[in-house]
C-alpha positions, -999 to 999 in steps of 0.1 A, spaced: -577 -326 414 -590 -316 448 -625 -321 461 -628 -359 459 -648 -376 485 -627 -388 515 -622 -386 552 -624 -352 569 -601 -337 595 -574 -311 602 -539 -324 596 -508 -306 608 -476 -311 587 -444 -301 604 -419 -291 577 -424 -276 542 -398 -295 522 -407 -319 494 -421 -345 518 -444 -320 536 -455 -304 503 -463 -338 488 -482 -349 519 -503 -317 518 -511 -320 481 -520 -357 483 -543 -351 513 -561 -321 497 -569 -342 466 -592 -363 488 -607 -333 507 -585 -334 538 -575 -300 552 -538 -296 558 -517 -269 573 -479 -268 568 -459 -253 597 -425 -243 584 -399 -227 606 -381 -210 577 -396 -181 557 -400 -203 526 -410 -237 514 -387 -261 496 -366 -275 525 -332 -285 512 -341 -273 477 -342 -235 476 -329 -204 459 -315 -170 469 -305 -138 451 -269 -126 446 -257 -98 424 -288 -99 402 -287 -137 398 -312 -162 411 -290 -189 427 -301 -224 437 -284 -236 469 -273 -267 449 -279 -285 416 -307 -310 420 -314 -334 392 -339 -363 387 -341 -393 364 -369 -404 343 -374 -434 366 -383 -410 394 -420 -415 389 -432 -400 422 -412 -368 418 -425 -364 382 -460 -370 397 -454 -341 421 -443 -319 391 -476 -329 374 -496 -319 406 -478 -285 405 -485 -281 368 -447 -279 363 -439 -306 338 -430 -279 313 -407 -263 338 -381 -290 336 -359 -303 308 -354 -341 304 -328 -356 280 -342 -374 249 -316 -401 256 -291 -406 285 -260 -390 273 -231 -378 295 -197 -365 285 -170 -375 310 -139 -352 311 -104 -359 325 -77 -333 333 -52 -351 310 -60 -364 275 -93 -371 259 -124 -379 279 -152 -403 272 -189 -404 265 -217 -426 279 -248 -426 257 -275 -453 258 -289 -471 228 -326 -477 221 -324 -515 229 -342 -529 259 -324 -530 292 -297 -539 301 -287 -542 264 -292 -505 260 -259 -499 279 -237 -523 259 -230 -498 231 -222 -471 257 -197 -494 275 -183 -507 242 -173 -472 232 -163 -458 266 -127 -449 260 -119 -443 297 -120 -481 303 -98 -507 287 -115 -534 266 -109 -559 294 -124 -535 320 -155 -530 298 -161 -567 296 -156 -570 334 -181 -541 338 -207 -560 318 -202 -591 339 -205 -571 371 -237 -554 358 -253 -587 352 -243 -600 387 -256 -567 402 -289 -571 385 -294 -605 403 -291 -590 438 -320 -583 460 -316 -547 474 -341 -556 502 -319 -584 515 -307 -572 550 -273 -588 544 -266 -562 517 -271 -534 542 -240 -547 560 -216 -546 530 -201 -519 509 -206 -514 472 -169 -508 467 -160 -541 483 -186 -560 463 -173 -545 430 -137 -553 439 -148 -589 445 -163 -589 410 -130 -579 393 -137 -541 391 -103 -525 392 -97 -490 406 -99 -473 372 -133 -490 365 -147 -480 399 -135 -444 395 -145 -439 358 -178 -457 359 -193 -469 391 -183 -441 414 -194 -416 388 -230 -425 394 -232 -440 429 -215 -410 446 -239 -386 429 -269 -407 437 -261 -417 473 -238 -388 483 -212 -412 496 -182 -428 480 -182 -464 467 -160 -478 494 -183 -463 521 -217 -469 504 -241 -496 516 -245 -523 489 -283 -524 492 -292 -489 481 -263 -487 457 -276 -519 440 -311 -506 440 -300 -473 422 -280 -492 396 -308 -517 389 -336 -491 385 -316 -464 368 -291 -483 347 -302 -519 342 -339 -520 337 -359 -496 315 -337 -481 288 -349 -446 294 -348 -448 332 -315 -429 336 -324 -400 312 -315 -369 332 -339 -341 341 -329 -307 354 -351 -278 365 -356 -250 339 -366 -225 365 -351 -218 400 -359 -243 427 -374 -215 448 -400 -211 421 -405 -248 414 -407 -261 449 -416 -229 467 -438 -204 448 -456 -230 427 -461 -254 456 -475 -226 479 -499 -214 452 -512 -249 445 -516 -258 482 -534 -225 490 -556 -227 459 -568 -261 471 -578 -248 505 -546 -256 524 -528 -233 547 -491 -225 550 -476 -210 581 -441 -197 575 -418 -187 604 -438 -212 625 -414 -232 647 -429 -263 663 -412 -271 696 -433 -299 709 -459 -325 699 -482 -339 726 -512 -362 729 -544 -346 719 -530 -344 692 -515 -310 700 -485 -290 687 -467 -261 703 -461 -236 675 -442 -204 684 -451 -211 720 -488 -215 715 -508 -248 714 -525 -259 681 -549 -288 679 -551 -312 651 -566 -346 641 -533 -360 628 -497 -349 627 -471 -356 601 -435 -348 611 -417 -341 578 -384 -327 590 -348 -341 589 -340 -369 613 -320 -347 635 -350 -325 642 -375 -353 643 -357 -372 670 -362 -343 694 -399 -336 684 -414 -371 683 -426 -383 717 -407 -413 732 -439 -434 733 -444 -429 696 -410 -443 686 -389 -458 714 -361 -463 690 -359 -427 680 -325 -423 696 -311 -446 670 -319 -421 642 -289 -401 653 -269 -431 640 -280 -421 605 -255 -393 606 -251 -370 577 -231 -365 545 -223 -331 531 -224 -315 496 -204 -285 485 -214 -264 455 -189 -242 438 -204 -213 418 -183 -196 391 -194 -168 368 -172 -162 337 -172 -132 314 -177 -156 284 -188 -192 277 -164 -219 286 -188 -250 284 -209 -258 254 -231 -285 270 -258 -283 297 -237 -305 320 -207 -328 321 -190 -351 345 -154 -354 354 -130 -380 368 -95 -376 381 -104 -342 393 -118 -325 424 -146 -315 400 -174 -342 398 -204 -327 379 -206 -293 362 -239 -276 352 -245 -246 330 -268 -223 352 -266 -193 329 -302 -192 316 -319 -204 348 -302 -178 369 -311 -149 347 -275 -141 337 -273 -119 306 -246 -100 288 -227 -129 272 -211 -145 303 -216 -180 317 -225 -192 352 -213 -227 361 -222 -247 392 -199 -275 403 -216 -301 424 -193 -320 448 -210 -349 466 -195 -368 496 -177 -335 503 -163 -343 538 -129 -332 526 -141 -298 515 -170 -289 538 -148 -268 561 -123 -256 536 -120 -218 534 -135 -202 503 -101 -188 492 -86 -223 491 -116 -237 473 -113 -209 447 -76 -217 441 -83 -255 438 -114 -254 417 -106 -226 393 -74 -244 384 -93 -277 381 -119 -261 358 -91 -246 336 -76 -281 332 -111 -294 321 -122 -265 300 -94 -248 279 -117 -218 272 -117 -211 310 -80 -202 308 -88 -172 286 -119 -162 306 -122 -137 334 -139 -148 366 -165 -121 376 -179 -139 406 -170 -169 428 -189 -182 458 -196 -214 476 -227 -230 491 -224 -257 517 -250 -283 527 -234 -298 558 -263 -322 564 -274 -327 527 -284 -363 532 -281 -390 558 -250 -411 555 -260 -441 535 -233 -464 548 -235 -501 559 -261 -505 587 -280 -473 579 -309 -492 563 -318 -508 596 -321 -474 613 -346 -459 589 -381 -459 605 -414 -466 589 -439 -438 584 -463 -451 610 -455 -447 647 -469 -463 679 -493 -433 682 -521 -438 657 -523 -401 649 -486 -394 644 -467 -402 612 -432 -396 598 -422 -383 564 -388 -375 548 -363 -391 525 -345 -405 556 -375 -427 564 -379 -463 550 -390 -453 515 -372 -481 496 -352 -454 479 -320 -435 488 -321 -400 503 -332 -382 471 -360 -360 459 -378 -391 448 -375 -406 482 -388 -375 499 -419 -374 476 -425 -411 481 -425 -406 519 -451 -379 516 -474 -401 495 -470 -429 521 -477 -405 550 -508 -391 533 -522 -426 527 -517 -435 563 -533 -403 575 -564 -409 554 -567 -444 568 -564 -431 604 -590 -404 598 -614 -429 583 -610 -452 613 -614 -423 636 -647 -413 619 -660 -448 620 -652 -450 658 -670 -417 664 -701 -427 644 -703 -461 662 -697 -444 696 -665 -463 704 
């Protein structure tokens, strides 16, 4: 897809996460040279893998939905659509520690009718709560997520005002909003929560079908991305720490100046606020107000299978979502490797591993009877203290646009104003926007040079 006619120039991209990777690929498709400067020894940003005891371990379980068109477009650019598995139909089993669980499975009807059979048969809600959930869904679909007023309200408060009792919020709404926004219902801004529910649950019937990587994230977002970028003529500088960005444009990389025609800052907001010159974004100090929300992942290897589905959800338990990572990790010998993803993990982020082991092994045994007879051969924890920005009321007003007041400097990252929450989809969309603005800047720069201005 590279080699198309377009503007020329050298573009420096600071950060090799999904936003930076996407920016580089989108630029190269129009013939623009790009160099990624990544301080770490790998690409992938917040999505990466490491080795442990012969296993390939992802730092956390990252999923996408079929409605994530930009992320699926990135997979297509990487030639990796066959490296992920997507459900034929949205189908999630929801477990509880006591008694039978429930199941949410969509029908083939057009949205939002496709969810009615799922709610009608959802045993974790009473018939009255199911009816109230339908009414709340129809009211939610009428909201405008871009309305600034919604940024000042919480999703939990709005749902309570629509008759959603605690059981319905825990067993239905929180199940999805917490995973999507990495923040609890009562703390989540109404605007992005409404947007997620509308796009994923209430519009296209297949929008919420869940996709999971079939290979480690380090291969998907690291190895494959690096090969594609370099094959198209781009450059990747690993272990390259950018400490300053100055007019010129010029970067200071590992203490040495590097010139460029345009610069894209594609790092988290905490790092961007110290890199971006004050004249580019006078409001950059407000980015610190975005804060952060943590994710904790509990990794458990059993000597035998205890879960017979690729993933399940849980309520009434410290466990939220559980994924079977056996095949992807390379585990052989008849055991099973489960990853428990805990979003909005403020309560657990600093908890010692020994305490997490006691809490979560007991919780898994209550959810999976087979785990009571299995032996744990490995247990470890990964912690993402700054997994996402904190998508609470008021955060939407703090998210900056990609363009800055310097015509050659642009921002990318899921924390920018993408119209999406802080997700892989948001990161990719930000990269596409940054690439489009860079191309426009380079065209204008070329025109000015030709005309002598």
